[in-house]
LUMTILUM-263713 format. One record per residue: residue number from 1; z, y, x of N, C-alpha, C, CB in turn. Coordinates in steps of 0.05 Angstrom, whole numbers. Glycine has a CB too. Layout:
// LUMTILUM-263713
{site NUM {Z Y X} {Z Y X} {Z Y X} {Z Y X}}
...
This chain:
// LUMTILUM-263713
{site 1 {3935 531 -2302} {3934 557 -2315} {3944 553 -2344} {3906 569 -2314}}
{site 2 {3963 569 -2352} {3974 568 -2379} {3962 590 -2396} {4005 570 -2379}}
{site 3 {3949 583 -2418} {3938 602 -2436} {3956 605 -2461} {3909 594 -2444}}
{site 4 {3962 629 -2468} {3981 634 -2490} {3968 630 -2517} {3992 663 -2488}}
{site 5 {3944 641 -2520} {3930 641 -2546} {3903 627 -2544} {3927 669 -2557}}
{site 6 {3896 612 -2565} {3870 600 -2567} {3857 610 -2593} {3872 569 -2567}}
{site 7 {3832 618 -2591} {3816 626 -2615} {3791 610 -2615} {3810 657 -2614}}
{site 8 {3783 601 -2639} {3760 583 -2642} {3743 592 -2665} {3770 554 -2646}}
{site 9 {3717 593 -2660} {3697 599 -2680} {3681 573 -2685} {3679 623 -2672}}
{site 10 {3685 560 -2708} {3671 536 -2714} {3647 543 -2731} {3689 515 -2729}}
{site 11 {3623 543 -2719} {3598 550 -2733} {3582 525 -2739} {3582 569 -2716}}
{site 12 {3561 529 -2754} {3544 506 -2762} {3529 494 -2738} {3525 514 -2783}}
{site 13 {3524 510 -2717} {3508 501 -2694} {3526 496 -2670} {3486 520 -2688}}
{site 14 {3544 515 -2664} {3561 513 -2641} {3590 520 -2648} {3551 532 -2619}}
{site 15 {3608 511 -2631} {3636 517 -2632} {3643 533 -2607} {3654 491 -2635}}
{site 16 {3653 557 -2611} {3661 574 -2588} {3692 574 -2586} {3651 603 -2591}}
{site 17 {3702 569 -2562} {3730 568 -2557} {3738 590 -2537} {3739 540 -2546}}
{site 18 {3756 608 -2545} {3765 629 -2527} {3794 625 -2520} {3761 656 -2540}}
{site 19 {3801 629 -2494} {3828 626 -2485} {3838 652 -2473} {3830 604 -2463}}
{site 20 {3863 659 -2479} {3875 684 -2470} {3902 679 -2457} {3877 704 -2493}}
{site 21 {3906 691 -2433} {3931 688 -2420} {3952 708 -2430} {3928 692 -2390}}
{site 22 {3943 732 -2437} {3962 753 -2445} {3961 760 -2474} {3957 778 -2429}}
{site 23 {3944 747 -2489} {3942 753 -2518} {3926 778 -2524} {3969 755 -2529}}
{site 24 {3914 791 -2504} {3900 816 -2508} {3871 814 -2500} {3913 838 -2492}}
{site 25 {3864 797 -2481} {3836 795 -2472} {3828 765 -2471} {3833 808 -2444}}
{site 26 {3802 760 -2475} {3792 733 -2473} {3786 728 -2444} {3766 729 -2491}}
{site 27 {3799 707 -2432} {3795 701 -2404} {3775 679 -2399} {3822 693 -2392}}
{site 28 {3773 660 -2417} {3754 638 -2414} {3740 633 -2440} {3768 613 -2403}}
{site 29 {3715 626 -2439} {3700 618 -2463} {3685 592 -2458} {3680 640 -2472}}
{site 30 {3688 573 -2477} {3674 548 -2476} {3659 544 -2502} {3694 524 -2471}}
{site 31 {3636 530 -2500} {3620 525 -2524} {3613 495 -2526} {3594 542 -2523}}
{site 32 {3615 485 -2550} {3608 457 -2556} {3588 457 -2578} {3633 440 -2564}}
{site 33 {3571 436 -2579} {3553 433 -2602} {3570 423 -2625} {3530 413 -2595}}
{site 34 {3564 434 -2649} {3578 425 -2673} {3568 398 -2682} {3575 446 -2696}}
{site 35 {3586 379 -2683} {3579 352 -2693} {3598 346 -2716} {3582 330 -2670}}
{site 36 {3587 348 -2740} {3604 346 -2764} {3616 318 -2767} {3589 353 -2789}}
{site 37 {3602 298 -2757} {3611 270 -2760} {3627 260 -2737} {3587 252 -2764}}
{site 38 {3632 277 -2717} {3648 268 -2694} {3677 264 -2703} {3647 289 -2671}}
{site 39 {3690 243 -2694} {3717 236 -2703} {3738 254 -2689} {3723 207 -2698}}
{site 40 {3763 252 -2700} {3785 266 -2688} {3789 257 -2659} {3811 261 -2705}}
{site 41 {3788 231 -2654} {3792 221 -2627} {3770 232 -2608} {3791 190 -2627}}
{site 42 {3746 234 -2617} {3724 244 -2600} {3728 273 -2593} {3697 240 -2614}}
{site 43 {3735 289 -2614} {3741 317 -2609} {3765 320 -2591} {3744 332 -2635}}
{site 44 {3785 303 -2595} {3809 305 -2580} {3804 302 -2550} {3829 284 -2588}}
{site 45 {3787 283 -2543} {3780 279 -2514} {3767 304 -2503} {3761 255 -2511}}
{site 46 {3749 317 -2518} {3736 341 -2508} {3756 364 -2506} {3713 348 -2527}}
{site 47 {3772 368 -2527} {3789 391 -2528} {3812 390 -2507} {3801 394 -2556}}
{site 48 {3820 367 -2499} {3841 365 -2479} {3833 378 -2453} {3848 335 -2473}}
{site 49 {3807 377 -2446} {3798 390 -2422} {3798 420 -2424} {3769 381 -2415}}
{site 50 {3795 431 -2448} {3794 460 -2452} {3821 472 -2460} {3773 467 -2472}}
{site 51 {3836 458 -2477} {3860 469 -2488} {3883 450 -2483} {3857 474 -2519}}
{site 52 {3894 450 -2459} {3917 432 -2454} {3942 441 -2469} {3923 431 -2424}}
{site 53 {3946 467 -2472} {3969 477 -2486} {3964 506 -2496} {3994 477 -2468}}
{site 54 {3979 515 -2516} {3978 542 -2525} {4002 547 -2544} {3951 549 -2539}}
{site 55 {4008 572 -2549} {4031 578 -2566} {4022 589 -2594} {4049 599 -2553}}
{site 56 {3996 597 -2596} {3985 606 -2622} {3955 601 -2622} {3992 636 -2626}}
{site 57 {3946 593 -2646} {3917 587 -2649} {3907 599 -2675} {3912 557 -2648}}
{site 58 {3883 612 -2673} {3870 623 -2696} {3842 612 -2697} {3870 655 -2695}}
{site 59 {3833 603 -2721} {3807 590 -2724} {3791 603 -2746} {3811 560 -2729}}
{site 60 {3766 609 -2741} {3747 617 -2761} {3728 593 -2764} {3731 644 -2753}}
{site 61 {3725 584 -2789} {3709 560 -2793} {3691 564 -2817} {3726 536 -2797}}
{site 62 {3665 557 -2814} {3647 555 -2836} {3638 526 -2840} {3622 573 -2832}}
{site 63 {3653 508 -2827} {3648 479 -2829} {3674 465 -2839} {3638 467 -2801}}
{site 64 {3679 464 -2865} {3704 453 -2875} {3710 425 -2866} {3704 454 -2905}}
{site 65 {3689 409 -2861} {3692 381 -2853} {3708 378 -2827} {3665 368 -2850}}
{site 66 {3708 400 -2810} {3722 398 -2784} {3749 411 -2784} {3705 410 -2763}}
{site 67 {3757 424 -2806} {3782 438 -2806} {3806 420 -2800} {3786 452 -2832}}
{site 68 {3807 398 -2813} {3830 380 -2810} {3830 368 -2782} {3829 357 -2831}}
{site 69 {3807 363 -2770} {3805 352 -2743} {3819 371 -2723} {3776 348 -2735}}
{site 70 {3812 397 -2725} {3824 417 -2707} {3853 422 -2713} {3808 442 -2708}}
{site 71 {3860 421 -2738} {3888 425 -2746} {3906 403 -2733} {3892 425 -2776}}
{site 72 {3896 378 -2735} {3911 356 -2724} {3914 358 -2694} {3898 330 -2732}}
{site 73 {3892 367 -2681} {3893 369 -2652} {3915 388 -2643} {3866 378 -2640}}
{site 74 {3916 411 -2654} {3936 431 -2646} {3964 422 -2653} {3930 458 -2659}}
{site 75 {3967 409 -2676} {3994 400 -2684} {4004 378 -2666} {3994 391 -2713}}
{site 76 {3986 359 -2659} {3993 335 -2644} {3995 341 -2614} {3974 313 -2649}}
{site 77 {3978 358 -2603} {3977 362 -2574} {3989 388 -2564} {3948 361 -2565}}
{site 78 {3991 408 -2582} {4003 433 -2573} {4029 440 -2588} {3982 456 -2577}}
{site 79 {4034 426 -2609} {4059 431 -2624} {4058 457 -2640} {4081 432 -2605}}
{site 80 {4034 466 -2646} {4031 491 -2663} {4012 485 -2686} {4020 515 -2645}}
{site 81 {4017 499 -2708} {3999 497 -2731} {3979 520 -2730} {4015 497 -2758}}
{site 82 {3954 514 -2728} {3934 536 -2726} {3932 551 -2752} {3906 526 -2717}}
{site 83 {3925 577 -2750} {3920 593 -2774} {3890 596 -2778} {3934 621 -2771}}
{site 84 {3881 589 -2802} {3852 592 -2808} {3847 618 -2821} {3843 568 -2826}}
{site 85 {3827 633 -2812} {3821 659 -2822} {3811 656 -2851} {3800 673 -2805}}
{site 86 {3825 669 -2870} {3818 667 -2898} {3838 681 -2915} {3816 637 -2906}}
{site 87 {3840 673 -2940} {3858 686 -2959} {3887 685 -2949} {3856 673 -2987}}
{site 88 {3901 708 -2951} {3929 709 -2943} {3934 716 -2914} {3941 683 -2948}}
{site 89 {3912 717 -2898} {3915 725 -2870} {3912 755 -2867} {3894 710 -2852}}
{site 90 {3930 768 -2852} {3928 797 -2848} {3905 804 -2829} {3955 808 -2838}}
{site 91 {3887 821 -2839} {3864 829 -2822} {3861 859 -2820} {3839 817 -2833}}
{site 92 {3872 874 -2839} {3868 903 -2840} {3841 911 -2851} {3871 914 -2812}}
{site 93 {3826 891 -2862} {3799 896 -2872} {3799 893 -2903} {3778 877 -2860}}
{site 94 {3787 912 -2917} {3783 909 -2945} {3755 899 -2950} {3787 937 -2960}}
{site 95 {3752 883 -2972} {3726 871 -2978} {3717 879 -3005} {3727 840 -2976}}
{site 96 {3693 892 -3006} {3681 899 -3032} {3660 877 -3038} {3668 927 -3031}}
{site 97 {3666 859 -3055} {3648 837 -3061} {3653 828 -3090} {3652 814 -3041}}
{site 98 {3632 818 -3103} {3635 807 -3129} {3654 783 -3129} {3607 798 -3141}}
{site 99 {3654 768 -3107} {3672 746 -3103} {3681 745 -3074} {3658 718 -3111}}
{site 100 {3703 758 -3067} {3713 760 -3039} {3715 732 -3025} {3739 774 -3039}}
{site 101 {3720 711 -3041} {3723 685 -3029} {3697 675 -3017} {3733 665 -3050}}
{site 102 {3675 686 -3025} {3649 678 -3014} {3643 690 -2987} {3626 686 -3034}}
{site 103 {3658 710 -2979} {3653 723 -2953} {3663 705 -2931} {3667 751 -2952}}
{site 104 {3645 698 -2913} {3651 679 -2892} {3672 689 -2872} {3627 671 -2877}}
{site 105 {3688 671 -2862} {3708 678 -2842} {3696 690 -2817} {3725 653 -2834}}
{site 106 {3672 682 -2810} {3658 693 -2787} {3652 722 -2790} {3633 677 -2781}}
{site 107 {3644 730 -2815} {3638 758 -2820} {3664 775 -2818} {3625 762 -2848}}
{site 108 {3686 764 -2828} {3711 779 -2827} {3721 782 -2798} {3732 765 -2844}}
{site 109 {3719 760 -2783} {3727 761 -2755} {3711 782 -2739} {3724 734 -2742}}
{site 110 {3685 782 -2744} {3668 802 -2731} {3676 831 -2739} {3639 798 -2738}}
{site 111 {3682 834 -2764} {3689 861 -2774} {3715 871 -2762} {3691 860 -2805}}
{site 112 {3735 853 -2760} {3760 861 -2747} {3756 872 -2719} {3780 837 -2747}}
{site 113 {3740 857 -2703} {3735 866 -2676} {3718 891 -2675} {3720 844 -2661}}
{site 114 {3697 893 -2690} {3679 915 -2689} {3693 941 -2697} {3655 911 -2707}}
{site 115 {3709 940 -2718} {3722 965 -2727} {3746 973 -2709} {3732 961 -2756}}
{site 116 {3757 954 -2695} {3779 960 -2677} {3769 969 -2649} {3797 935 -2673}}
{site 117 {3747 958 -2640} {3738 963 -2613} {3715 984 -2611} {3728 937 -2601}}
{site 118 {3700 987 -2633} {3676 1004 -2631} {3676 1028 -2651} {3651 988 -2635}}
{site 119 {3677 1021 -2677} {3675 1043 -2696} {3683 1032 -2724} {3646 1055 -2698}}
{site 120 {3699 1047 -2738} {3708 1038 -2764} {3686 1037 -2785} {3731 1056 -2774}}
{site 121 {3664 1052 -2779} {3640 1050 -2796} {3617 1040 -2778} {3632 1078 -2809}}
{site 122 {3607 1016 -2784} {3587 1004 -2766} {3571 983 -2781} {3601 992 -2742}}
{site 123 {3550 974 -2767} {3533 951 -2776} {3536 929 -2755} {3503 960 -2780}}
{site 124 {3543 905 -2764} {3546 883 -2746} {3523 863 -2751} {3574 869 -2749}}
{site 125 {3508 856 -2731} {3487 837 -2733} {3494 812 -2717} {3459 849 -2723}}
{site 126 {3496 789 -2731} {3505 764 -2719} {3482 744 -2719} {3530 752 -2734}}
{site 127 {3473 736 -2695} {3451 718 -2692} {3461 690 -2688} {3432 727 -2669}}
{site 128 {3463 675 -2709} {3472 647 -2708} {3453 629 -2723} {3500 644 -2719}}
{site 129 {3463 609 -2737} {3447 592 -2753} {3432 608 -2774} {3465 570 -2767}}
{site 130 {3447 628 -2785} {3435 649 -2801} {3437 675 -2786} {3448 651 -2830}}
{site 131 {3420 694 -2791} {3423 721 -2780} {3435 739 -2802} {3396 733 -2769}}
{site 132 {3458 750 -2797} {3472 766 -2818} {3474 795 -2809} {3499 754 -2824}}
{site 133 {3473 812 -2829} {3477 841 -2825} {3501 849 -2842} {3451 858 -2832}}
{site 134 {3522 858 -2830} {3547 865 -2845} {3552 895 -2842} {3571 849 -2835}}
{site 135 {3552 909 -2864} {3557 938 -2864} {3586 944 -2871} {3538 953 -2883}}
{site 136 {3599 959 -2853} {3628 965 -2857} {3631 996 -2856} {3645 952 -2835}}
{site 137 {3645 1006 -2876} {3649 1035 -2877} {3680 1040 -2879} {3634 1048 -2902}}
{site 138 {3690 1053 -2858} {3719 1059 -2856} {3736 1035 -2861} {3726 1082 -2876}}
{site 139 {3729 1013 -2847} {3743 987 -2849} {3741 974 -2876} {3772 992 -2842}}
{site 140 {3721 982 -2892} {3716 968 -2917} {3689 954 -2915} {3716 988 -2941}}
{site 141 {3690 928 -2917} {3665 912 -2916} {3650 916 -2942} {3671 881 -2911}}
{site 142 {3627 930 -2941} {3614 939 -2965} {3589 923 -2972} {3606 968 -2962}}
{site 143 {3578 908 -2954} {3554 893 -2961} {3543 876 -2938} {3532 912 -2970}}
{site 144 {3529 855 -2945} {3519 836 -2925} {3490 829 -2932} {3537 811 -2924}}
{site 145 {3474 825 -2912} {3447 814 -2915} {3446 788 -2899} {3425 835 -2905}}
{site 146 {3435 767 -2911} {3433 741 -2897} {3403 734 -2894} {3449 719 -2912}}
{site 147 {3395 728 -2869} {3368 719 -2864} {3368 693 -2848} {3352 741 -2849}}
{site 148 {3345 681 -2846} {3343 656 -2830} {3347 661 -2801} {3316 643 -2835}}
{site 149 {3363 644 -2788} {3368 647 -2759} {3345 637 -2742} {3393 632 -2751}}
{site 150 {3346 644 -2716} {3323 637 -2699} {3319 607 -2696} {3328 649 -2671}}
{site 151 {3340 592 -2691} {3337 563 -2688} {3329 550 -2714} {3363 550 -2678}}
{site 152 {3340 560 -2736} {3333 550 -2762} {3303 555 -2768} {3349 563 -2784}}
{site 153 {3293 578 -2761} {3265 584 -2764} {3247 567 -2747} {3259 614 -2758}}
{site 154 {3256 563 -2722} {3240 546 -2703} {3239 518 -2714} {3253 547 -2675}}
{site 155 {3261 506 -2722} {3262 479 -2731} {3245 475 -2756} {3291 470 -2736}}
{site 156 {3246 494 -2774} {3230 492 -2799} {3201 493 -2792} {3237 515 -2818}}
{site 157 {3193 510 -2774} {3164 513 -2767} {3154 488 -2753} {3160 537 -2748}}
{site 158 {3169 478 -2733} {3160 454 -2718} {3159 430 -2736} {3179 449 -2694}}
{site 159 {3179 427 -2754} {3180 403 -2771} {3158 403 -2792} {3207 402 -2785}}
{site 160 {3149 426 -2800} {3129 428 -2821} {3100 428 -2810} {3133 453 -2837}}
{site 161 {3097 433 -2784} {3071 435 -2772} {3069 413 -2750} {3064 463 -2760}}
{site 162 {3056 391 -2756} {3057 368 -2738} {3045 373 -2710} {3043 345 -2751}}
{site 163 {3025 391 -2709} {3011 395 -2684} {3024 416 -2665} {2983 404 -2689}}
{site 164 {3045 429 -2675} {3058 449 -2658} {3079 436 -2640} {3072 471 -2676}}
{site 165 {3080 445 -2615} {3098 433 -2595} {3127 443 -2598} {3089 438 -2567}}
{site 166 {3146 427 -2589} {3174 436 -2586} {3175 457 -2564} {3193 412 -2580}}
{site 167 {3192 477 -2568} {3194 499 -2549} {3223 506 -2543} {3178 524 -2558}}
{site 168 {3227 519 -2520} {3253 532 -2515} {3251 561 -2524} {3260 530 -2484}}
{site 169 {3273 571 -2534} {3274 599 -2543} {3277 618 -2520} {3296 603 -2564}}
{site 170 {3255 621 -2505} {3255 640 -2483} {3231 659 -2487} {3253 626 -2455}}
{site 171 {3233 685 -2481} {3211 703 -2486} {3186 696 -2471} {3220 732 -2479}}
{site 172 {3163 698 -2483} {3138 694 -2468} {3132 717 -2450} {3114 690 -2488}}
{site 173 {3114 713 -2431} {3108 734 -2411} {3093 758 -2424} {3092 723 -2388}}
{site 174 {3079 752 -2446} {3065 774 -2460} {3066 770 -2490} {3035 776 -2450}}
{site 175 {3062 791 -2504} {3064 790 -2533} {3043 772 -2546} {3063 818 -2545}}
{site 176 {3018 776 -2538} {2996 761 -2549} {2993 735 -2533} {2969 777 -2549}}
{site 177 {3001 713 -2545} {3000 687 -2530} {2972 676 -2527} {3018 667 -2544}}
{site 178 {2969 659 -2506} {2943 646 -2501} {2946 616 -2500} {2931 656 -2475}}
{site 179 {2970 606 -2508} {2975 577 -2511} {2995 573 -2534} {2985 564 -2484}}
{site 180 {2996 549 -2545} {3012 545 -2569} {3041 552 -2565} {3010 516 -2577}}
{site 181 {3053 544 -2542} {3081 549 -2538} {3087 579 -2537} {3090 536 -2511}}
{site 182 {3071 594 -2522} {3076 623 -2521} {3071 637 -2547} {3058 635 -2499}}
{site 183 {3051 627 -2562} {3045 639 -2589} {3069 636 -2607} {3020 625 -2601}}
{site 184 {3082 612 -2606} {3105 607 -2624} {3129 624 -2614} {3112 577 -2623}}
{site 185 {3133 624 -2588} {3155 640 -2577} {3153 670 -2585} {3156 638 -2546}}
{site 186 {3129 680 -2583} {3124 708 -2589} {3130 713 -2619} {3095 716 -2582}}
{site 187 {3120 696 -2636} {3124 699 -2664} {3153 698 -2672} {3109 678 -2680}}
{site 188 {3167 679 -2661} {3196 676 -2667} {3213 698 -2656} {3206 649 -2657}}
{site 189 {3210 703 -2630} {3228 722 -2616} {3221 751 -2622} {3228 717 -2587}}
{site 190 {3196 758 -2618} {3188 786 -2623} {3189 791 -2654} {3160 792 -2612}}
{site 191 {3182 771 -2669} {3184 774 -2698} {3213 779 -2707} {3173 749 -2712}}
{site 192 {3231 764 -2696} {3259 767 -2703} {3270 794 -2694} {3276 745 -2690}}
{site 193 {3262 802 -2669} {3271 829 -2659} {3260 851 -2677} {3261 833 -2630}}
{site 194 {3235 848 -2685} {3223 869 -2703} {3236 869 -2730} {3193 863 -2706}}
{site 195 {3244 846 -2740} {3258 845 -2766} {3285 859 -2763} {3263 816 -2774}}
{site 196 {3299 855 -2741} {3324 868 -2736} {3321 898 -2735} {3337 858 -2711}}
{site 197 {3301 907 -2719} {3296 936 -2717} {3290 948 -2744} {3272 942 -2698}}
{site 198 {3273 935 -2760} {3266 945 -2786} {3289 946 -2805} {3244 928 -2797}}
{site 199 {3306 925 -2804} {3329 924 -2822} {3349 946 -2815} {3343 897 -2821}}
{site 200 {3353 951 -2789} {3371 973 -2780} {3361 999 -2792} {3372 974 -2750}}
{site 201 {3335 1004 -2790} {3325 1030 -2800} {3328 1032 -2831} {3295 1033 -2793}}
{site 202 {3324 1010 -2845} {3327 1010 -2874} {3356 1014 -2882} {3316 984 -2886}}
{site 203 {3374 1001 -2867} {3403 1004 -2874} {3413 1032 -2868} {3419 983 -2858}}
{site 204 {3404 1044 -2846} {3411 1071 -2840} {3402 1090 -2862} {3399 1080 -2813}}
{site 205 {3379 1086 -2872} {3369 1102 -2895} {3385 1097 -2920} {3339 1096 -2900}}
{site 206 {3392 1072 -2925} {3407 1065 -2949} {3434 1078 -2950} {3410 1035 -2951}}
{site 207 {3448 1079 -2926} {3475 1090 -2925} {3476 1119 -2916} {3492 1073 -2906}}
{site 208 {3452 1131 -2912} {3450 1159 -2904} {3465 1165 -2878} {3460 1177 -2927}}
{site 209 {3461 1148 -2858} {3475 1151 -2832} {3456 1143 -2810} {3502 1134 -2832}}
{site 210 {3443 1162 -2798} {3424 1156 -2776} {3439 1152 -2750} {3404 1179 -2773}}
{site 211 {3464 1158 -2749} {3480 1154 -2724} {3498 1129 -2726} {3497 1178 -2718}}
{site 212 {3491 1112 -2745} {3508 1088 -2749} {3510 1071 -2724} {3496 1071 -2772}}
{site 213 {3535 1064 -2717} {3539 1046 -2694} {3531 1018 -2701} {3569 1046 -2686}}
{site 214 {3515 1005 -2684} {3505 978 -2689} {3514 960 -2667} {3474 978 -2691}}
{site 215 {3525 937 -2674} {3535 917 -2655} {3519 891 -2659} {3566 912 -2657}}
{site 216 {3508 880 -2638} {3493 855 -2638} {3510 833 -2626} {3466 858 -2624}}
{site 217 {3514 811 -2640} {3530 790 -2629} {3518 763 -2637} {3559 792 -2640}}
{site 218 {3531 741 -2629} {3522 714 -2636} {3508 700 -2613} {3503 716 -2659}}
{site 219 {3502 675 -2617} {3491 658 -2596} {3465 666 -2585} {3489 631 -2606}}
{site 220 {3448 680 -2601} {3422 688 -2592} {3420 718 -2584} {3401 682 -2613}}
{site 221 {3443 732 -2584} {3443 760 -2578} {3431 766 -2550} {3471 772 -2580}}
{site 222 {3437 749 -2531} {3428 754 -2504} {3398 752 -2502} {3441 734 -2485}}
{site 223 {3386 735 -2518} {3357 731 -2517} {3342 754 -2531} {3349 704 -2529}}
{site 224 {3352 761 -2554} {3338 780 -2572} {3343 809 -2564} {3347 776 -2600}}
{site 225 {3367 815 -2553} {3374 843 -2547} {3353 858 -2530} {3400 843 -2532}}
{site 226 {3342 846 -2508} {3322 860 -2493} {3296 866 -2507} {3316 845 -2468}}
{site 227 {3291 852 -2529} {3266 854 -2544} {3268 875 -2567} {3258 827 -2555}}
{site 228 {3292 884 -2573} {3295 904 -2594} {3290 932 -2584} {3324 901 -2607}}
{site 229 {3285 950 -2603} {3279 978 -2596} {3301 997 -2607} {3253 986 -2608}}
{site 230 {3316 989 -2627} {3337 1006 -2637} {3361 1006 -2619} {3345 997 -2666}}
{site 231 {3377 1027 -2619} {3401 1029 -2603} {3423 1012 -2614} {3410 1059 -2600}}
{site 232 {3434 995 -2598} {3456 978 -2607} {3473 969 -2583} {3445 953 -2622}}
{site 233 {3497 959 -2589} {3516 949 -2570} {3515 918 -2571} {3545 959 -2575}}
{site 234 {3513 905 -2548} {3513 876 -2547} {3541 866 -2539} {3492 865 -2527}}
{site 235 {3552 849 -2556} {3578 837 -2551} {3577 808 -2561} {3602 852 -2565}}
{site 236 {3572 789 -2542} {3567 762 -2549} {3592 747 -2559} {3556 747 -2526}}
{site 237 {3616 757 -2553} {3640 743 -2562} {3656 760 -2581} {3657 735 -2538}}
{site 238 {3642 776 -2597} {3656 794 -2616} {3676 779 -2634} {3635 808 -2633}}
{site 239 {3668 757 -2645} {3686 743 -2664} {3711 733 -2650} {3671 720 -2677}}
{site 240 {3708 724 -2625} {3732 714 -2611} {3752 737 -2606} {3724 701 -2584}}
{site 241 {3741 760 -2600} {3758 784 -2597} {3772 790 -2623} {3742 808 -2587}}
{site 242 {3757 788 -2645} {3768 793 -2671} {3791 774 -2678} {3747 792 -2692}}
{site 243 {3787 748 -2672} {3807 728 -2678} {3832 733 -2661} {3796 700 -2673}}
{site 244 {3829 742 -2637} {3852 748 -2620} {3868 772 -2632} {3843 755 -2591}}
{site 245 {3853 791 -2642} {3867 814 -2656} {3882 805 -2681} {3846 836 -2663}}
{site 246 {3870 785 -2695} {3883 775 -2719} {3909 760 -2712} {3864 757 -2735}}
{site 247 {3909 746 -2690} {3934 733 -2681} {3956 754 -2678} {3929 718 -2654}}
{site 248 {3949 776 -2665} {3969 798 -2662} {3979 808 -2688} {3957 820 -2646}}
{site 249 {3962 809 -2709} {3971 820 -2735} {3988 800 -2750} {3946 827 -2751}}
{site 250 {3986 775 -2744} {4000 754 -2760} {4023 741 -2746} {3980 734 -2768}}
{site 251 {4020 734 -2720} {4041 720 -2706} {4061 738 -2694} {4029 702 -2684}}
{site 252 {4053 763 -2688} {4071 781 -2673} {4082 803 -2690} {4056 793 -2649}}
{site 253 {4077 802 -2716} {4087 824 -2733} {4114 817 -2745} {4067 829 -2756}}
């Protein structure tokens, strides 16, 4: 199978790889654990199984240590130079920020997809290493809230409390736990869902828009979505869709 375009989201916890045959839809998605100290050769062995060839590649990265590793892979194995989402890349998004360079590529990629596929005015909630809330109004990125992510919260809690057990992030059978594992799961998952619901309500009040479109994405979206009460759209590969759209704006224009 020949895939025309490759899009990659390099996050602090996971790396998501999306492959597209026609340049319009994501056909395959692969995920790897992010290993900042893994060598070019080690990544090369893994990537050969997923990306044998492509004609264009777009990368969103919040892990600068891995940028050169991925650049070399595409140049050496695919004969293409990947484009990294950042300054100088056409996105169609305006950024209102005290320092636009501080706005992460992942937030921009999400915004491109959300405003193109769902609504030009929307709130994007990304559940990754951090949980971020990005407010966009008429394709202008107007503000961001950053909170601790689920795995980050779990690791901090377990590491600081010696008697608490390691757990999987799966919802408990009931809200009020009767054993340590379920108590922790309830606090983390229902607590995070409640934080999201509360922040949505506060943001709607702040921007005077009770009909604001809300999109939930990121690695933990599937787990948290059923526990939330506010109306929202779940799209677990939003950023990959955004990166594919950015390829169209830059390589095909």
